Each structure stands twice: as C-alpha cells, then as structure tokens.
C-alpha positions in Angstrom: 19.7 48.4 11.3 16.7 46.7 13.0 16.5 43.5 14.8 15.5 40.8 13.4 13.0 38.0 15.9 12.2 34.8 14.7 8.9 33.7 14.8 7.5 30.3 15.1 4.3 29.5 14.2 3.5 25.9 16.0 -0.1 25.6 15.0 0.3 25.5 11.4 2.2 22.2 11.9 1.2 19.1 9.1 -1.1 17.2 10.5 -0.9 13.1 10.5 -3.2 12.5 7.2 -1.8 8.4 6.5 0.1 5.2 7.1 3.4 6.5 8.2 6.8 4.5 7.2 6.5 1.3 9.5 2.9 1.4 9.9 2.9 0.3 6.4 5.7 -1.7 6.5 3.9 -4.1 8.8 0.8 -3.8 6.7 1.5 -4.8 3.5 3.8 -7.4 5.5 1.2 -8.5 6.7 -0.8 -8.4 3.4 2.0 -10.3 1.1 1.1 -13.1 3.9 -2.0 -13.5 3.0 -1.7 -12.9 -1.2 0.8 -15.9 -1.0 -1.6 -17.8 0.7 -4.1 -17.5 -1.4 -6.5 -15.6 1.3 -6.7 -12.2 0.8 -6.8 -11.4 -3.5 -7.1 -7.3 -3.1 -6.4 -4.1 -1.3 -8.0 -0.8 -1.1 -7.5 2.4 1.0 -10.2 4.6 2.0 -9.4 7.8 4.0 -11.0 10.2 5.3 -10.8 12.9 8.6 -11.1 10.9 11.0 -9.5 8.0 9.9 -7.4 6.0 8.0 -8.2 2.3 6.7 -6.1 -0.5 5.0 -9.3 -2.6 3.9 -8.7 -6.4 2.4 -10.4 -7.9 0.2 -10.8 -11.7 -0.7 -12.4 -11.0 -3.9 -12.5 -7.7 -6.2 -16.0 -6.1 -7.0 -17.4 -6.8 -3.0 -16.9 -5.5 -0.2 -13.9 -5.4 2.7 -13.7 -8.5 4.6 -10.6 -6.8 7.0 -10.3 -2.7 7.8 -7.0 -2.2 9.5 -8.0 1.6 10.3 -5.8 3.9 12.3 -7.5 6.1 13.9 -7.1 9.9 14.3 -8.7 11.8 16.8 -9.2 8.6 19.4 -11.0 8.7 22.6 -8.6 5.7 24.4 -4.9 5.5 23.6 -6.0 2.0 22.8 -8.4 2.5 19.5 -5.8 4.3 17.8 -5.5 1.1 15.3 -8.4 -0.9 14.6 -9.3 -3.9 13.2 -12.3 -4.4 11.2 -14.5 -6.9 9.9 -16.7 -6.9 6.6 -19.8 -5.3 9.0 -17.2 -2.7 10.2 -17.7 -4.5 14.0 -14.7 -4.1 15.7 -12.5 -7.1 16.4 -9.7 -5.8 18.7 -7.9 -2.7 19.2 -4.4 -1.5 20.6 -1.8 1.9 20.6 0.8 -0.3 18.8 -0.7 -2.2 15.4 2.9 -4.1 15.6 1.3 -5.6 18.9 -2.2 -6.0 17.0 -1.7 -7.7 14.2 0.5 -10.6 16.1 -1.9 -10.9 17.8 -4.5 -12.2 15.6 -4.9 -15.5 14.6 -5.1 -14.2 10.5 -5.7 -17.6 9.9 -9.2 -17.8 12.3 -10.9 -15.7 9.7 -12.4 -17.7 6.4 -15.6 -16.4 5.1 -18.6 -18.8 4.6 -20.2 -17.7 2.2 
C-alpha cells in the first residue's frame, strides 16, 4: 500500500469579492435610518475587481449621491473603506467601516439643486 500525503494549496484561497455580513449589516442599518428620515430613496451595488460600492440615491433616476466603497487592494490601510460624493471625490476614509459610518454626520450632507 502506498503512503498518502495531504497537499494544501493556499494559492487558490477564495478572495473577498463583496461586503461581508457584518459590513453589510452596518451599511443597511444606516440606509434604513436615512430612508425612514426621508433623506435617501434608493440604493444600488457596483462590483468590480478593485472595489465594491454601495451606492445611495436621492432619486431613482440620477447619479448616486454617496458611495460607501470597500477597496480590495488599498495602498494604505486607512483607504480600505471610502465614502465618496456624487463627483466621486473622497469625503472620508478609514480602515474600520463602523468608525467611518459613525464619524460622518449624514444629516449635514444635503444636496442643493
């Protein structure tokens, strides 16, 4: 009888390609608060190889007002989570999503037409 050997291939480790359960819970709790206050109306998800973003809309037919983004390959640790505005400018960034969401005063971000 031949001896069996166990081969572990760590290179095929499944990469993170979305928000995990805890991250999505934080985002959806924020979304629920903002919808109930009448600030936000709709959301959408954008998934690419570099990042995934939760896009928030004030109306269904316009550009997203905000993007809560998870960067898969950040240059710095504090750029893992980003909040971007409608022009894709970074409002704030952090390495912890919970801290990032809590330190933004969402009510002050009113869009003026």
